[in-house]
C-alpha positions as CSV (number, residue, x, y, z in Angstrom):
1,M,185.1,37.2,168.9
2,N,184.9,34.8,165.9
3,G,187.8,32.9,164.4
4,A,188.7,34.9,161.3
5,R,188.7,38.1,163.7
6,G,190.8,36.6,166.4
7,Q,193.1,35.4,163.6
8,V,193.4,39.0,162.4
9,L,194.0,40.4,165.8
10,V,196.7,38.0,166.3
11,G,198.2,38.7,163.0
12,V,198.3,42.4,163.6
13,L,199.6,41.9,167.3
14,M,202.4,40.1,166.0
15,V,203.4,42.8,163.4
16,V,203.3,45.5,166.1
17,V,205.1,43.5,168.6
18,G,207.9,42.7,165.7
19,A,207.9,46.4,165.1
20,V,208.5,47.2,168.8
21,L,211.1,44.9,169.1
22,Y,213.2,45.8,166.0
23,F,212.8,49.6,166.5
24,G,212.5,49.6,170.3
25,F,215.5,47.6,171.5
26,H,217.8,48.7,168.6
27,D,221.1,48.5,171.0
28,V,220.0,45.8,173.0
29,E,221.6,42.2,172.3
30,T,221.2,39.0,173.9
31,P,223.9,36.1,173.9
32,V,222.3,34.0,171.5
33,I,220.0,36.0,169.2
34,G,219.4,39.9,169.2
35,L,216.2,41.4,170.0
36,R,215.9,42.8,166.5
37,Q,216.3,39.6,164.9
38,V,213.3,38.0,167.2
39,G,211.4,41.4,165.9
40,V,212.0,40.8,162.5
41,V,211.0,37.0,162.8
42,V,207.7,37.8,164.5
43,G,206.8,40.5,162.6
44,V,207.1,38.3,159.2
45,L,205.0,35.5,160.9
46,G,202.5,38.3,161.9
47,V,202.3,39.2,158.1
48,L,202.3,35.7,157.0
49,E,199.3,35.1,159.2
50,L,197.4,37.9,157.9
51,I,198.1,36.9,154.4
52,A,196.7,33.3,155.1
53,V,193.7,35.0,156.9
54,A,193.1,37.1,153.6
55,W,193.5,34.0,151.6
56,R,191.2,31.9,153.0
57,A,188.7,34.8,153.3
58,R,188.9,35.3,149.4
59,T,188.7,31.6,148.5
60,G,185.8,31.1,150.8
61,A,187.6,28.1,152.5
62,S,186.3,27.6,156.2
63,R,187.3,25.0,159.1
64,R,183.8,24.0,159.3
C-alpha cells in the first residue's frame, strides 16, 4: 500500500471510529471527558486528514 492510500485509509478509519464513539456511546460518560466528545475530536481529525491528503494530491506535492 502506498503512502496516499494509507493516509486515506487512516482518515476514513478515524471518521468511522469517531462516528461510532459519538453515536454508539451516547449515554456513556467517563470522569474526565465523555466518549461522545472524543468521537467528535477523532472524527474532525479524520476529516482534516482527508482534506490534507486531497490538498496534497491536488497540488502535486510529494514527500520525495
